[in-house]
N, C-alpha and C positions, 0 to 999 in steps of 0.2 A: 084546344083541339082543332078549332077552325083554322087557326094560324098554322098549326103543324100540317094540316091537310093542304093548305095553300102552299106552304113551303115545299112540300113534296111534289105537288103539281107544277110549281114554278121551276123546281129543279129539273123535273122531267122535260119541261118545255125548253129550258136552257140547254140541257144536255142534248136534246134532239136538234136544237139549232146549231150547237157546236159541232156535233157529229155531221150534220148536213153541210157544213162549210168545207168539207174535205175537198182537196183538189181532185179533179177527175177529168174526163174528156171534155173538150170544149163544147159549149152549148148544152151541157147537162145530159149528154148521150148516155145510154145505159152501159154498164160494164166497167165503170171505174169507181174508185173510192173504196168501197167495202166489199167484203166477201158476200157471196150469195145469201139472201135471206136477211141481211142487215139493212137498217134504214140508210137511205142514200141521200143524195143532194136535194132532191125535190122536196121532201118533207121539211128539211131545215130551212129551205128558201121560203116555203109556205108559211112557216112559223115566223120567220123574219118579216115577211110581208104583213102578217096578222098584227105583229107588234107595232109596225110602222103605222098601220091603219088605226089601231087603238090610240096611239099617241096623237095622231091627227085629229081624233074625235074629242080630245080633252080640252081644246080651246086654249092652248098655251100661248104665251107671248113669244115673240121672236127670240128674245134672250133665253127664255126657258127652253124653247125648242132647240136652240143651238147647244145649250148645255146637255140636254137629253141626248141629242145626236152624238155629241162627244162621249158621253157616258156609255152609250150603247157600243160605240167603237172600242172603248177601253175594255168593256166587258167581253166583247167578242174576241178581242186580242188575247185576253186572259184565257178564255175558253179554248181558243185555237192552240195556244201554247200547251195547255193541259192535254189536249187530244194528241198533239204531236209527242209529248212526253209519254203518254200511255202507249202509243204505237211503237215507240222505240223500246220501251221497257217490256212491252207485252205484245209483240207483233201479231200473234194469233188472236188477240183480243179476247182471250179466254176469261178475263176477270175484270169486267167493267166496274163492278161494285167496289173495287179497291180505290177508285177515284171518286166515288159518290160523295164522300165527305168534302173533298176539294171543290166539287161543283156546288155543294150546299154553301160553302163559305163564300164563293163568288156570288151566289144568289142572294145571300143575306147582305153582303156588301152592296150589290147593285140596288136592291130594294131600298136599303137605307139611304143611299145617295139619291135615288129617284124621288123618294118621299121628301127629302130635303129640298130638291129642286122644284117639285110641282105642288107641294103642300099635301096635308092629310086628306082633305076632301077630294081633290083630284086623284090622289093615289087610291082612294076607295073606289072611285069610278073606274080607274085603270084596272084594278083587281076584278071588278065585276065584268068589265068588257072582255078581258082576257079569258075569264072563266067561260063566258058565253061563247066566244069564238072557239075555244078548245072543245066545248060540247058540240058545236056545229061540225067541227072537223071529225070528231069521233062518230057522229051520226052519219056523216058522209062516207067514212071508211066502212062502217057497218053496212050501209046501204050498197056499197060496192062489193060486198062479200068478204070484208075483213082484210087484214094484212096478208101479203104473200107468205106462204110457208106456215101459216097458222091454222090452216084447214078451213078457212072461211069464217064468216060471221054467223050470228044467230039467225039472221033472217035474210 
């Protein structure tokens, strides 16, 4: 059950990062990328920065770090290709769930490759750090009044 919850959370993280990589106005100016109310470039960049920060905290060797950097690039390329495919097949973005299984496949592949590169112990540390960072981001969103278009947060 714990693994399934992590998989769902990781998929959401990766999906957010992938959607956040959409081309838009230079400098991340508002108004580009997605329709009103959808996640934009800022959150995807934030998650990418979180992941880079987490990786930096793992104490990897230069060789491991180089492999992880390459792996992240390959993962992001796969996700970007899926997003582009989704946009072409479904321009109004009415059915994101149709691609959920594809995102999960990439997540499973990525995690397996990452675990092979960094080892089981560092992978466990990676999972814990990502979870903690995700919780911080959720708390920050809640403190800021929730996501736009959602009617605000609880407090």
